[in-house]
N, C-alpha and C positions, 0 to 999 in steps of 0.2 A: 399737340396731338400729332402732327406729320412726324415730329421727330421719335417720339415713342413709337409709332407703327414701323418707323424705320429700323430702331433698335431691336426692336422684338423680331422683326423679319431677319435681322443680321445675327440674332443669337447673342446681343450684348446686353439685352433689357432683362435683367434678373430681378428685379422689384418683386418680393412675395415668393421668392424660390429659396430653399434651405438645403445645405449640405452638411450631411451626416460625417462628422469628424471621425467617427467609428467605423466607417465602411470599409476602409482599407486595412482595419485590425485583423490578425489572423486569430481564427479560434485556436485553444490548445488543443494538444491531440497527444495520445501515448507515443512515445519514441521508444529506444532502444531499452532492454532490461534482461536482466540475469538474476539467477538465484544461486547465492553460495550456500553450501552444506558441508559441513564437518561433522562427521559422527562422532561419538562420545569415545574417548581414548585414543583417537586416531586424528586429532586436530594438530595445527602447527601454529606457531606464531611468528610472523603475522598470518592471520588470514586475508586472503588475496582474492577479490572477485575474478571471473574471466573477464575478458577485455569486451568492450562493445563500442560501437563508433555512436558517437554524440555530436549534435550540433556543435559548432564553434560558440555559438551566442546565442541568446535567447531562450535556452532551456531552463527549468527548474530540475532539480535531482533529489530522489528521496531515497533513504536507505533506512530499512528498520533492522533491530538485531534482535534475535532471541537467543537465551543461553545463559550462562553463568553470571551471576550479578557481580562478580569480581571482575568481570572483564568489561570494564566501564568506560574505555578511552573514547573519544570524539573521532570519527573517521577522518581519514585524510585520503586525497586521490591524485589521480595523476596531473591534472590541470592546476592544482593548489587551489582549490576553491575553499571558502569559509562556511563550515559546516555548524549548524545551531540545533541543537537537541528540542524536541517538542514535547514539553512534559505533559503529562506525568511519565515516569518509569514505571511500570506496572508490574508487578511480582506475581508470580505465580501461585496460587491456591496449593497447598498440600505438600509443600517440597522443603520446608523449613527456610524459606526466604532466599534459597539458594540461586534461585532462576528468576530471571525478568524478560521484559521486552521494552525496547527504546525505539523512538522514532528519530531522524535527524533529516534536515532539508538543506540544500544549499541553492538559494534563489538566484534567478540572474546569473547561472553560472557558466564558466566558461569549458569547452569541450572541444572533442575531435576523435581521431581514430585512437585506438588501443586504450580506451578509458577504462581504468580499473580503481577500484576502491580499497583500501588498505584498512585492516581493523587489528589495532594491537590488542594480543591477549596477556594482559599483564597478570591475572589472576590464574587463571587454569588453563594453561598453554594446549593441553591436548584434550580440553573438554569440547563438547560439542557446541555447536552453533550455526544457526541458520540466519541468512541476510539477503532479503531482496535488494536490489538496486535497480531503480528504475527513474527513466527520464522522462518527463513531460514538457514536450516541445511547445514553443510560444507561450510559455506561461512564465509569468515573473512575480506571481501573486498567489499564495498560500489563502484563499477566502477564507477558508473554514476546515476544522479538524474536530472530530468527535473521537472521543475512545469509552468504551463501557466494557465489563466483564461480566456478562450474564451466564448462568448456570442453568443446568436443566431443571424441570420441575420433579418433585418426588416420584411421579407416576413414571415417567421416562427412566429414571434411573433403577425403579423396581423392574419395570419390564426389561429392561437391559440386562439386570441381573440374572433373572428367570432364564432368558434366552440363553445368556452365557451358560448356565449349568445344563441346561436342556441340549445346547449344541455343543457342548464340550468346548473345544478352543475356538470354535467360531466367535470373532470379536466384533462382528456385525449387527449383533443384536442390539435393538433399541434405537431410538433416533433422537435428537434433539434438535429443534428449530430456535436458534439464537438470532435474536435481532438487535442491530447495530443502533447507537443514538443516531440523530440525523445532522445533516450538514446542509446551509444554506448558501445558495448561490444567488449572486446578482445578474448574470448572464450565461454564456456558453461556457462550460467547464468540463475538464477530465476529472472524473470520480476514481479514486483509489482505494480499495476496500481490502482490508489484510485479515485475516483468520488465525489465530494461533491456539490449538486445541490444547488441553491441559491434562488429559488421561494418560496413565503408563499404559498404553497400547501401540501396538506395530503397524496395524494396517486399519485404514479409516477411510471415511469419504468426507468431503465439505463441499457442498454446491450451493451458489448464491442464486437470489432470484433478481426480480426489478430490472432485467436487461443487463446485469453484470456478469462478464465473460472471464472466466479463468484464463490468467497468462502464465502462471507459474505455480507450481506445487511441490510439497515433498511429503507426501501422505503415506508411502510405503517404506517404512523403516527397517533398518538391518537388525540383527539379533543385538548388536550392541547398542541400541538404540540412537537418538537425535531429537533435534526439536521440530514437530511440525508444524507445516504452514501452508497456508494458501493465498494467492494475490490475484485479485480479480478488479476488473476496469469497465466504467461505463464512459460513453461520451454522451453529454446532454446539451441541448441549444437554448436552453431559456433559463431564467431565473426560477428558482422553486427551492422546495427543502426536499431531500432525498435520504434514505436509508436502504439497508439492505438485509436481508434474512438469509441465515446461512442454514441449510439443513444436512445435519451431519449425522453418521454412525459411527462406532456405536454413541450412545447418549453419553456427552462430557461438557465441561465449561468450555470457553473459548475468550481469550483476551481479543478483542474486535476494535480495529482501527479504520477510520473511514476519512478521507481527505478529499478536499475539494480546490483544484487548482484552476486559475483564471489567467488571463492575458492581462498585461498592463494596459491602463487605460490613460 
């Protein structure tokens, strides 16, 4: 008994104490990001993102590509990371199969200053392309990914057409609320949501709910057109299932992606 009391007083008696091995693990967070845009007829091969500064180690990288389906090469980057496509490749409705979106990840990536992603355009060199490049720090695991392609209900489409006629060239008539599929996390995570509208319009809005904040967007298109896109991020601190609803004008369908990145355990 005396020995036990002495050990307890000295801080050496640890019977019944537990140590959390995850306590020192850093939570994932949004890192550097940029949005590459080439409008239709004015693109070049290869398409190369603006440079960003990424962590030397410990980050995951995400690139999505929207544009001509014939430009289907895997990304490459400044630091020689290995990129893997996350299926499926999703073809846009109403364009004869010519356009799609695809998502690529590099987990536990190398990084540093002047980090660029290169996209070879082997099919349509001058064609439109939009590509978000996002770093998620302290994230070696893509815990879950969800993709769906919702379209507006009939009433939203009819309302939009009526308002378009009444307002002339106003493209902001009608609204569509489109909800993503859900992802499930097992702990703190960085959620990345990407919206790809499918209508042939030039000015639009896309606003997410559920605590998601837009970090990059291309929603004001020039007369020669481009691929509309919006990227939003949310930090969550606990396990759960999450989704996001995008409210957009005019009413249009959208390819929706949702990713959940977590730290390695």
